[in-house]
MARPA-864396 format. One record per residue: chain; residue in three letters; x, y, z of N, C-alpha, C in turn. Coordinates in Angstrom, 1 decimal. Each point is the difference from the previous one (the first is absolute). Layout:
N
A, Ala, X, Y, Z, X, Y, Z, X, Y, Z
...
//
This chain:
119
A, Unk, 73.7, 149.3, 91.4, -0.6, -1.1, -0.7, 0.4, -0.1, -1.5
A, Unk, 0.4, 1.1, -0.7, 0.4, -0.1, -1.4, 1.2, -0.9, -0.2
A, Unk, 0.9, -0.1, 0.9, 1.2, -0.9, -0.2, -0.5, -1.4, -0.2
A, Unk, -0.9, -0.5, 0.8, -0.5, -1.4, -0.2, -0.6, -0.2, -1.3
A, Unk, -0.7, 1.0, -0.5, -0.7, -0.1, -1.3, 1.0, 0.0, -1.1
A, Unk, 1.1, 0.7, 0.1, 1.0, 0.1, -1.0, 0.8, -1.3, -0.1
A, Unk, 0.2, -0.7, 1.1, 0.8, -1.3, 0.0, -0.8, -1.2, -0.4
A, Unk, -1.3, 0.2, -0.1, -0.9, -1.1, -0.5, 0.3, -0.4, -1.4
A, Unk, -0.1, -1.2, -0.4, 0.3, -0.5, -1.3, -1.2, 0.5, -1.0
A, Unk, 0.4, 0.8, -1.0, -1.0, 0.4, -0.9, -0.1, -1.0, -1.2
A, Unk, 1.1, -0.5, -0.4, 0.0, -1.0, -1.1, 0.9, -1.2, 0.3
A, Unk, -0.5, -1.1, -0.4, 0.7, -1.3, 0.3, -0.2, -0.9, -1.3
A, Unk, 1.1, -0.2, -0.7, 0.0, -0.8, -1.2, 0.8, -1.2, 0.2
A, Unk, -0.4, -1.1, -0.6, 0.7, -1.3, 0.0, 0.4, -0.4, -1.4
A, Unk, 1.2, -0.5, -0.2, 0.5, -0.6, -1.2, 0.3, -1.4, 0.3
A, Unk, -0.8, -0.9, -0.6, 0.2, -1.5, 0.2, 0.8, -0.5, -1.1
A, Unk, 1.2, -0.5, 0.3, 0.9, -0.5, -1.0, 0.3, -1.5, 0.2
A, Unk, -1.0, -0.7, 0.6, 0.3, -1.4, 0.4, 0.2, -1.0, -1.2
A, Unk, -0.7, 0.2, -1.1, 0.2, -0.9, -1.2, 1.4, 0.1, -0.6
A, Unk, 0.5, 1.2, -0.3, 1.3, 0.1, -0.6, 1.1, -0.4, 1.1
A, Unk, -0.2, 0.3, 1.2, 0.9, -0.4, 1.1, 0.1, -1.5, 0.1
A, Unk, -1.1, -0.7, -0.1, 0.0, -1.4, 0.1, 0.8, -0.7, -1.2
A, Unk, 0.0, 0.7, -1.1, 0.9, -0.5, -1.1, 1.4, 0.4, 0.0
A, Unk, 0.3, 0.9, 1.0, 1.4, 0.5, 0.2, 0.5, 1.0, -1.0
A, Unk, -1.0, 0.7, -0.7, 0.5, 1.1, -0.9, -0.2, 1.4, 0.6
A, Unk, -0.6, 0.1, 1.2, -0.2, 1.3, 0.6, 0.6, 0.0, 1.4
A, Unk, 0.7, 1.1, 0.3, 0.7, 0.1, 1.3, -0.7, 1.1, 0.8
A, Unk, -0.7, -0.3, 1.0, -0.7, 0.9, 0.8, 0.8, 1.0, 0.7
A, Unk, 1.2, -0.4, 0.5, 0.9, 1.0, 0.7, 0.5, 1.1, -1.0
A, Unk, 0.3, -0.4, -1.2, 0.4, 1.0, -1.0, -1.1, 1.0, -0.3
A, Unk, -1.2, -0.6, -0.1, -1.2, 0.8, -0.3, -0.3, 1.0, 1.1
A, Unk, 0.2, -0.4, 1.3, -0.2, 0.8, 1.1, 1.0, 1.2, 0.0
A, Unk, 1.3, -0.4, -0.3, 1.0, 1.1, 0.0, -0.3, 0.9, -1.2
A, Unk, -0.4, -0.5, -1.1, -0.3, 0.9, -1.2, -1.1, 1.0, 0.4
A, Unk, -1.1, -0.5, 0.6, -1.1, 0.9, 0.4, 0.5, 1.0, 1.0
A, Unk, 0.8, -0.4, 1.0, 0.6, 0.9, 1.0, 0.8, 1.1, -0.6
A, Unk, 0.8, -0.3, -1.0, 0.9, 0.9, -0.7, -0.8, 0.9, -1.0
A, Unk, -1.1, -0.4, -0.5, -0.7, 0.7, -1.1, -1.2, 0.8, 0.4
A, Unk, -0.7, -0.4, 1.0, -1.2, 0.7, 0.4, 0.4, 1.5, 0.4
A, Unk, -0.7, 0.9, -0.6, 0.2, 1.4, 0.3, -0.9, 0.6, 1.1
A, Unk, 0.5, 0.7, 0.9, -0.8, 0.7, 1.0, 0.5, 1.5, 0.0
A, Unk, -0.9, 0.8, -0.3, 0.3, 1.5, -0.2, 1.1, 0.2, -1.0
A, Unk, -0.1, -0.8, -1.1, 0.9, 0.2, -1.1, 1.4, -0.6, 0.1
A, Unk, 0.2, -0.7, 1.1, 1.3, -0.6, 0.3, -0.1, -1.5, 0.1
A, Unk, 0.8, -0.7, -0.8, -0.1, -1.4, 0.0, 0.9, -0.6, 1.1
A, Unk, -0.4, -1.1, 0.6, 0.8, -0.7, 1.0, -0.1, 0.6, 1.4
A, Unk, -0.7, 1.1, 0.2, -0.2, 0.6, 1.3, -1.4, -0.1, 0.5
A, Unk, -0.3, -1.2, 0.5, -1.4, -0.3, 0.3, -0.4, 0.5, 1.3
A, Unk, 0.9, 0.0, 1.0, -0.3, 0.5, 1.3, -1.1, -0.9, 0.7
A, Unk, -0.9, 0.7, 0.7, -1.1, -0.7, 0.7, -1.3, -0.1, -0.9
A, Unk, 0.1, 0.7, -1.1, -1.2, 0.2, -0.8, -0.4, -1.3, -0.9
A, Unk, 1.0, -0.7, -0.4, -0.2, -1.2, -0.8, 0.8, -1.2, 0.6
A, Unk, -0.7, -1.1, 0.2, 0.7, -1.2, 0.6, -0.2, -1.1, -1.0
A, Unk, 1.1, -0.7, -0.2, 0.0, -1.2, -0.9, 0.4, -1.2, 0.8
A, Unk, -0.9, -1.0, 0.1, 0.3, -1.2, 0.7, -0.2, -1.2, -0.9
A, Unk, 0.9, -1.0, 0.2, -0.1, -1.3, -0.8, -0.5, -1.1, 0.9
A, Unk, -1.0, -0.7, -0.5, -0.6, -1.1, 0.8, 0.5, -1.3, -0.6
A, Unk, 1.0, -0.5, 0.6, 0.6, -1.3, -0.5, 0.5, 0.2, -1.4
A, Unk, -0.2, -0.9, -0.8, 0.4, 0.0, -1.4, -1.1, 0.1, -1.0
A, Unk, -1.1, 0.6, 0.4, -1.2, 0.0, -0.8, -0.6, 1.4, -0.2
A, Unk, 0.1, 0.9, 0.9, -0.7, 1.3, -0.1, 0.9, 1.2, 0.5
A, Unk, -0.3, 1.1, -0.5, 0.6, 1.3, 0.5, -1.2, 0.9, 0.2
A, Unk, 0.0, 0.6, 1.2, -1.0, 1.0, 0.4, 0.5, 1.4, 0.0
A, Unk, -0.6, 0.9, -0.6, 0.4, 1.4, 0.0, -1.1, 0.8, 0.7
A, Unk, 0.4, 0.5, 1.2, -0.9, 0.8, 0.8, 0.4, 1.5, 0.0
A, Unk, -1.0, 0.8, -0.2, 0.3, 1.5, -0.1, -1.0, 0.8, 0.8
A, Unk, 0.5, 1.1, 0.6, -0.9, 0.9, 0.7, 0.0, 1.3, -0.8
A, Unk, 0.5, 0.0, -1.2, -0.1, 1.2, -0.9, -0.7, -0.5, -1.2
A, Unk, -0.4, 0.9, -0.9, -0.7, -0.5, -1.2, 1.0, -0.8, -0.8
A, Unk, -0.5, -1.2, -0.4, 0.8, -1.0, -0.7, -0.8, -0.7, -1.0
A, Unk, 0.3, 0.0, -1.3, -0.8, -0.6, -1.0, 0.3, -1.4, -0.2
A, Unk, -1.0, -0.8, -0.2, 0.2, -1.4, -0.3, 0.6, -0.2, -1.4
A, Unk, -0.3, 0.9, -0.9, 0.5, 0.0, -1.3, 1.6, 0.2, 0.0
A, Unk, 0.4, 0.9, 0.9, 1.5, 0.2, 0.2, 0.7, -1.3, 0.4
A, Unk, -0.7, -0.7, 0.9, 0.6, -1.3, 0.4, 0.1, -1.0, -1.2
A, Unk, -1.0, 0.0, -0.9, 0.0, -0.8, -1.2, 1.1, 0.4, -0.9
A, Unk, 0.1, 1.3, -0.2, 1.1, 0.6, -0.8, 1.4, -0.5, 0.5
A, Unk, 0.2, 0.1, 1.3, 1.3, -0.4, 0.5, 0.2, -1.5, -0.1
A, Unk, -1.0, -0.8, 0.1, 0.1, -1.4, -0.1, 0.3, -0.4, -1.4
A, Unk, -0.6, 0.6, -1.0, 0.3, -0.2, -1.4, 1.4, 0.4, -0.4
A, Unk, 0.5, 1.1, 0.6, 1.3, 0.5, -0.2, 1.0, -1.0, 0.6
A, Unk, -0.3, -0.6, 1.1, 0.9, -1.0, 0.6, 0.1, -1.3, -0.9
A, Unk, -1.2, -0.4, -0.5, 0.0, -1.2, -0.9, 0.8, 0.3, -1.3
A, Unk, -0.1, 1.2, -0.5, 0.7, 0.3, -1.3, 1.5, 0.1, 0.3
A, Unk, 0.4, 0.5, 1.1, 1.4, 0.1, 0.4, 0.6, -1.4, 0.1
A, Unk, -0.8, -1.0, 0.5, 0.5, -1.4, 0.2, -0.3, -0.9, -1.2
A, Unk, -0.5, 0.6, -1.1, -0.3, -0.7, -1.2, -1.1, -1.1, 0.2
A, Unk, -1.0, 0.3, 0.9, -1.1, -0.9, 0.3, -1.3, 0.5, -0.6
A, Unk, 0.0, 1.1, -0.6, -1.2, 0.7, -0.5, -0.6, -0.9, -1.1
A, Unk, 0.7, -0.8, -0.8, -0.5, -0.8, -1.0, -0.8, -1.2, 0.5
A, Unk, 0.2, -0.4, 1.2, -0.6, -1.2, 0.6, -1.0, 0.3, 1.1
A, Unk, 0.2, 1.1, 0.7, -0.9, 0.3, 1.2, -0.8, 1.2, -0.3
A, Unk, -1.2, 0.0, 0.5, -0.9, 1.2, -0.1, -0.5, 0.4, 1.4
A, Unk, -0.4, 1.2, 0.1, -0.5, 0.5, 1.3, -1.5, 0.1, -0.2
A, Unk, -0.8, -0.7, 0.9, -1.4, 0.0, -0.1, -0.6, 0.5, 1.4
A, Unk, -1.0, 0.8, -0.1, -0.7, 0.5, 1.2, -1.0, -1.1, 0.4
A, Unk, 0.3, -0.7, 1.1, -0.9, -1.1, 0.4, -1.1, 0.5, 0.9
A, Unk, 0.1, 1.1, 0.7, -1.1, 0.7, 0.7, 0.3, 1.5, 0.1
A, Unk, -0.8, 0.6, 0.9, 0.1, 1.5, 0.1, 1.4, 0.5, 0.4
A, Unk, 0.6, -0.8, 0.9, 1.3, 0.5, 0.5, 1.1, -1.1, -0.2
A, Unk, -0.2, -0.9, -0.9, 1.0, -1.1, -0.2, 0.5, 0.0, -1.5
A, Unk, 1.2, -0.3, -0.2, 0.6, -0.3, -1.3, 0.5, -1.4, 0.1
A, Unk, 0.0, -0.8, -1.1, 0.5, -1.3, -0.1, 0.9, -0.1, -1.2
A, Unk, 1.1, -0.6, 0.1, 0.9, -0.3, -1.1, -0.3, -1.4, -0.5
A, Unk, -0.4, 0.0, -1.3, -0.3, -1.3, -0.6, 0.8, -0.2, -1.3
A, Unk, 0.2, -1.3, -0.4, 0.6, -0.3, -1.3, -1.0, 0.2, -1.1
A, Unk, 0.4, 0.4, -1.1, -0.8, 0.0, -1.2, -0.5, -1.4, -0.3
A, Unk, -1.2, -0.2, -0.5, -0.5, -1.3, -0.4, 0.5, -0.3, -1.4
A, Unk, 1.2, -0.5, -0.1, 0.6, -0.3, -1.3, -0.5, -1.3, -0.6
A, Unk, -0.4, -1.0, 0.8, -0.4, -1.3, -0.5, -1.2, 0.1, -0.9
A, Unk, -1.0, 0.8, 0.3, -1.2, 0.2, -0.8, 0.3, 0.6, -1.3
A, Unk, 0.9, 0.9, -0.1, 0.3, 0.8, -1.2, 0.7, -1.0, -1.0
A, Unk, 0.9, -0.8, 0.5, 0.7, -0.9, -0.9, -0.9, -1.1, -0.7
A, Unk, -1.0, -0.4, 0.7, -0.9, -1.0, -0.6, -0.8, 0.6, -1.2
A, Unk, -0.4, 1.2, 0.1, -0.8, 0.7, -1.1, 0.9, 0.1, -1.3
A, Unk, 1.2, 0.3, 0.1, 0.9, 0.1, -1.1, 0.2, -1.3, -0.7
A, Unk, 0.1, -1.1, 0.7, 0.2, -1.3, -0.6, -1.2, -0.5, -0.8
A, Unk, -1.2, 0.4, 0.4, -1.2, -0.5, -0.7, -0.1, 0.6, -1.3
A, Unk, 0.5, 1.2, -0.3, -0.2, 0.7, -1.3, 0.8, -0.6, -1.0
//
């Protein structure tokens, strides 16, 4: 019976990138490949095996399922690293929308510009 318990999903995190993808500035396929190449399992990057699975749901979400200890913070770190690599970090931020979800949103620049003009 221990084998069945080991294969059960311990952690399941979702990164929703629907807003940047709708504007055409974010490529889900590149992000999926980046995660696959960078997630470390037992200190080795790119060798996920059966312990971590990355699936892309259309052009809006990526789901990372893991049956080993996997930190949500690590997923946020890798997401921010991907944004920085593609020079998107100045426009897109990573926000936790629920306990196991992250959402990529644009910074609200319109509100900040109005305040400066009034002064």
